[in-house]
N, C-alpha and C positions, 0 to 999 in steps of 0.2 A: 611737335607743334600742334596746336589746336586746328581744327578744320578751317576756321575763318582766317587764321594766320597763314595757312598754306594757300588758300584761295586768293588772299589779298595780293599775292605775288604775280598773279596772272592777269592778262589783259581782258577787256570786256568780251572781245570776240572769242577768246579761248574759253572763257567761262560759259558762253552760250554753246560752244561746241561740247563742253562737258555735260551741260544740261540736256542737250539733244541726244548725246550718246547714252546717257543714263535714262532717256525717255521720260524726263521730268517736264511737266507742262509749265515751265517757268518762262514767262515772256516779259519780265519787268524791264522797263527801259532804263533803269538806273542800276549802276554797278553794285552799290552797297546792298540793295535789296536782293540782287541776284546772288551775291556772296552769302547772305543770310539764308536764302532759300536752299542753296546747295549745301551749306555747312550743316544744316539740320539733318541731312540724309546721307551725306557723303560717306561716313564711316559707320553707318548703322549695320550691325552684323548680318541681318537678313538680306539687306541690299548688297553687301559685299559678296555674300555667297551666291546671290543671283547673278551678279556681274562676273564673278570668277567662272561660273558654270558656262558662260557664253564665249570664253576665250578659246582661241585655237591652240594647238599643241605648242607651237613656237612661242606664243605669248605666255603660256603657262610656264614653259621652261625658263623664260627670262625671269619670272617671279620666283621660281624655285631656286635659281642661282643666288638671288639676292637674299632669300630666306636663309640659305646655307651660309651666307657671309655675314649674318647677324643683322640684316636690314639695311645696310649702307655700303656702297662701293664707289670709289672714284671711277669716272667714265672710262679711262684707259684700261684699268684693271677689269672692269665690267665687260667691255667689248672683247678683250683678250680672252677672258674666260668663256664667253659665248662662242667665239671663233674656234677655240680648242674643242668645244663640245659639239660643233657642227650645227649650232642653232642659227648662226648667221654666216653669210659668206661675203658680206660687204659692209664697210664702214664709210659712209659717204653722206652727201647732203640729202636731207629729206625733202619731201614735197612741201609746197607752201601750205599755210594753214587752211586756206579756203578749200583745198582739195583733199583734206585729211580723210574724208569719208570714202574717197576713191582708193585708199591704200588697202590692198588685199590682206586679209588676216594671215595669209601664208607668206607674207613678205619676209625676206631674209636680210633686210637692210636694218642695221642697228638703230639708226636714228628714227626710222619709220616705226619700228616695233616700240620704241620708247614713247614716241608721240601718240600711238594708239592707246598704250597703257595709261599715259597721263590723261588723255581725253576721257578714259573710263574711271579716273580717280583712284588709280591703284599704284602709280609710280610717280614720284615727283623729284624735282631738282632742288638742291640746297641753294639759298641765296648768297650773293656776295656780301661783303661787309656793309655795303651801302644799301642792302635790301633788294637788289635787282638780281635777276636770274642770269645764268652764264651761257645759255644755249644760243644757237643762231636765231631762234625765235622761242617764245616762252613755252610752247608745247614740246620743243625738242629737248634732248638731254643736256643738262648743265655739266659742270666739272665734276660734281658729286651727285649721285642719285640715291634716293632712299625710299623705302616703303614704310608708311606709318604703322604703329604698333597694332591697331585693329586689323589692318590688312595681313600682317604677319600671323596674327592669331587665327584669322579665318583660313589662311592657306595651310597652316599646320594642322588645324582641325580636319580640314578636308583630306589632307594627305593621310592622316591617321585613320579616317573613315574609309577612304577609297584605295589606299595604297599609292605607290609612286605614279607619277603622271606618265602615261604611255606615250612613246614618241610618235610624231606624225609620219605618214607614209613617205612624204617628200623631205623629211628633216631627220637627220641622224642625231638623236638627242641622247647625250650621256649626262645624267644629273648626279654623277658621283660627287662626293664632297670635294671642296676645294683643297688643293695641296696643303698638307700640314705645315709645310715650311713657310707659308705666307704668314706675316705677322698679324696679330689680332687688329681688327679695324676699330678705331675709336672715333667718336664724334668730335668735331672741331669745337674748340673753345674760343668764343669771341668776346673780347673785352671792348665795350662800347664807351665813347666819351661821356655818356650819361651815367657811368659807373655800374651799368648793368653787365652781368656775366651770363652769357648764353652758351650752354653746352648742348650741341646738336646730337641727334641720334646717330649711332647707337650709344647709349649712356653707359659709361664704365664706372664701377663702384669705387675705384681708387680716386678718380677725379671728384666724384660726388662727395666722398669723405673729406677731401682737402677743401672743397668749396664750403661745405657745412661748417668747417672749423674756423673759417676766416670771413665769412660773408653771411648776409641774411637771405634765407630762402624765400623767394617770391612765389614760385609755383614749381611743381615737379610733375610733368606730363610727358608728351613726346619730346618736348624741349625742356631742359632744366634751366630755370631762370633764377639768378641770385642778384643781390645788390650789395656793392661795397659800401659799408657805412663805418663811420668812426666808432660807433658803439660796438659793432661786431668785431672790428679789428682790435679794439682795446681789450675786449674779452679774450681774444686769442692771445694777445701779448701777456695778459695776466696768467695764462696757462703755459707760458714759456715759448710762444711762437715768436720768431724773429721777423720783423717787417721786411728786411732785405730778402729773406727766404721766400716770402709771400710774393714779392715783386718778381723774383727769379722764376718761381713756379708759374706765374700767370704768363710771363713772356715765353718761357720754354714750352708750356702746354699750348699756348695760342700761336706759337711759331712766328711771332713778330713782336716788336717793342710795344709797350703800353702806350696808349694815347697820351700825349704830353701833359694834358690837364690832369689825367688820372694819376700819373706818376708823381707830378708835383704835389697833388693833394695828399696822396698816401704818404709821401716823405714828410709833409708838413704835419700830418697826424702823428707820425712816429716821433718827430721832435717834440710835439706837445706831450706825448706820453712820458717822455723822459724828464720833462720839467716838473710834473706832479706825479707822485707815486702814492698809492693807497695800499698799505700793508694790512691784510685782513687778520693775520695771526702774528702780529708783532709782539715782542717782549722787550721791556726796558729794564736793564740791570742797573741798579744804583749801589754804589759802594765806594770804598777808598780808591784813589787813583792807582795805588800799587797793585791792589787785587784785580782791578779792571785791566791794567796793563798785562798782567799775567794771563788772564782769561782771553784777552783779545789775541794773544800770540799762541794760544793753544790750537794745534792743528784740527782737532775735532770740532772746534767752534768756528773756525775760519769761514766755512761755506755759508754760515748764517749771519755773519757780521754785515750790518748795513752801514753804519757809521758811528763814530764817537761823538756824543753830544756833551762836550765839555769834559773836564777831568774826571767827574764822578758819575757819568752816565754813559751807558753803551746800549745802542739800539740794535736789536737782532730780529731776524725773521724766523718763522716756524717755531712758535712758542713750545709746542709739545716736544719737538726734537731737542730744542735747547735745554728743556727741563730734564730730558733723559741723559743728555751728555753731561750736564752738571752733576746729576746723581752718580754717574759713573766716575766722576773726578772727586767725589766726596764732598761736593759743595751742595748744601741744601739751603737755598735762600728763602727768606721770608717772602711769601707770595701774597700780593694784594690784587684781587680781581676788581679792577676799577669799574668795568662795565656791569658787573653784577650788583653794584652799589648805587648806581646813579639814578635808577628809576626812569620814569618817563622823560624823554628829551624835550618835550613841548608841554606848555600849559595853555589851555584854551578856555576862555570864559564864555558865558552864555551869549554875549553880544558879539563874539567873533574876534576878540583880541588874543593874539598868539604871542607868547614870550618863550624864549629858549631857556632851558635849565642852565643854571650857572655851574653845575657840577661837572658836566661833560660838554665838550665842544665838537659838534658834528660838522665836518668840513663841507658837506654837500647840502645840508638842510637849508641854509639861506638861499641857495640857487633854486631849490624846489619851491620854497615859500613865496618867492617873487612871482611865480607863475599862478598862484591862487590868491594872493593877498597883497595889499598895498604896504610897502615898507614905511615905517615911521622913523622920526628923527632919533628916538631913543633906542633904536635897534629892534623894537617889537614890530609886529605885522598885524594888519587889520583886514579881516575878511570883509569884502564888500559885494553887493549884488552883481556889479559889473564884472569883477575879477572871477567870482564864482561861476557866473554864467559862461564866461569865456573858457574857464578851465574845464567845466563839464562838457562843453561842446567839443573841446579838443582832446578829451580823454576817451579811450576805447570803451571803458566800463562806465562812463558817464558819472552821474551822481554817486552810484554805488562805489565806484573806484575812488572817488575823492574822499568819501566818508571812511572807507577802509584804510586809506593812507593816513588820515588824521588819527584814527584809532591806533594805528601801528606805532606812532610816535608820541601820542598824548594819552593813550588809554581810553577809557570810556568817556564819551562826550556828553555834555549837558543836553537834556531832552529838548530844551528850548532852542539850543543852537541847531540841533538836527532839524527841527521844524523850520527854522529860518533858512537853512541850506536848501530844503525842499522848495520853499517859496522863491528863493533867489535863483534857483536853477531853471525856473520856468521861462520859456521864451517870451519876449515882449509880445503883448496883445494876446497871450494865452488866456488871460482872465479879463473879461469885458462885461460891461452892463449891456443887456440886450432887451429889446422890447418887440417881441415877435407878434404878429397878428395871427391868431389861431382861431379855428372854427371847431367848437366842441360839440360832438355828436357821437352816438353809438357806432361801433365798428360795422355792424351789418347795414346800417343806414348809409355809411360812407361808401360801402361797396355798391349799394343800389344807385347812389348819386353818380358814381363814376360810369355807370352804364349809359347815362344821357350824353350824347355827343357834344351838346353845347356846354355841359358842365365839366366834363372831364379835363379839358385844357385849363380850367380855372382852379382845379384842385391839385396842389403840389403833393409831394411825397408826404406820407403820414409822419408826423413829428415824433421821432424817437431820439431823445437827447443822448449825445455821446459823452457828455460830461455832467457832473452834478449840478443841479439847479437848486438854489436856496431862495426862498421868498424873504424879502426885506421890506420894511416900511419905507415909503418914499421919503419921509422926513428924516430917516436915519442914513440916507445915502452919503451925505457929505461927511458925517462922522465916521462911517465905515471906510470911505475912501482914504481919509487921513490916517486912520489906524493901520490900514493895509500898507500904505506907502511908507509909514514910519518903520514898518518891519521889512522894508526892502522889496516888496512885491511889485513887479512891473505890471501896472494896471492901465488898461486902456479905458479912460474915464468917459469917453464919448458914448452916448447911448446909441446902441446899434439897433436898427430897425430891420425886420425881416424883409428881404427883397424877393 
């Protein structure tokens, strides 16, 4: 989890306690500003080393145990491990938040040790599904405790430099590794109703690989966040993933049923996938009904048969494998590469009229064209300033991505069309007539004038235009405006005065 994500779980009073414990001069009366101020320094390496150096032996031993466990432990297992090692002798209610500064560093109370370490920004509790903490109060230990990655790194570096942590005189500390018989601790997987998948630390590679295969990665940090989307799940299905297996994995790994809306949506996506199938390497066999009957019953071809399309046509998947099997059977069919003969799938004119090639029919092209152009009654599409402006705004690569997509399906574009697209993609009011009031004088004189107190407030910033300025004759303004609008340029025709 990011520092601000961790801190957002804690109350305002607890955040103030953390700032005071860290000796930060943060006195903001607002919680968001306090979180931002703490987050910028909470996990900074030098700050972590400074804070760890101030810990008592018992506090350091608590952190060593969680390091040995991989950074995360359930509360019950954590307390039991500390009891066995003599770090604590009591698991009981901690002091109230207001008196946390009075807890002695040598305390042997589990809750009090955890509260002190949380106040120092070194040990935290995982939130519930609803985002709240599970402790008696938010500085106390929750059901599961964890140390962020930078804390683990700092502890491991200090241990490597200084050797094992010596036990305190009053505490019998044994920091031997946890028993090998204990199962590896994995972070909890949370499936949220918003379709977000959160994998809490410690992150395990097996779960990350499964999530990468079926969902879109949002971020990978202390907490791995993914998003269930129809596109990602469809890509997984194309690779042979079964949707029912995805649901089963999410429920078993998350240890609870999926939220009802998530299950319903995923199952609806699965039904939609089965209604339309796109075969990337399909092959269509054409021949007499008798020959196709014989081939369709051949065991070697059965795994590739999709369906029979009438008496004289057979649709199969995996064209390369089908060709190999046919060669082994002594069948060498006449091969026609339709895709190699069709040429560009779109034709685009200089004024933005798009027509589809009659040689090949691309299933998804009309859907994509509707996002960038207006559909016409005859099946063609017309690029318009409004559609282009909207498409450019909603495309990650902007105008570059739009032009690249058109060139992919239409080949080289007319130069006049490229110029039109650049004009059409400009936001409204990007091009305006302006009439600024300027004072023309040498640079050194301007500097001298600014030295006079009564003149300095009257002289604004030196005019350094951020866009190209072109001089036009006043009598040509109307003609120029009409010509620009005819080419789809969104023009603010009001004369702008400098304010």
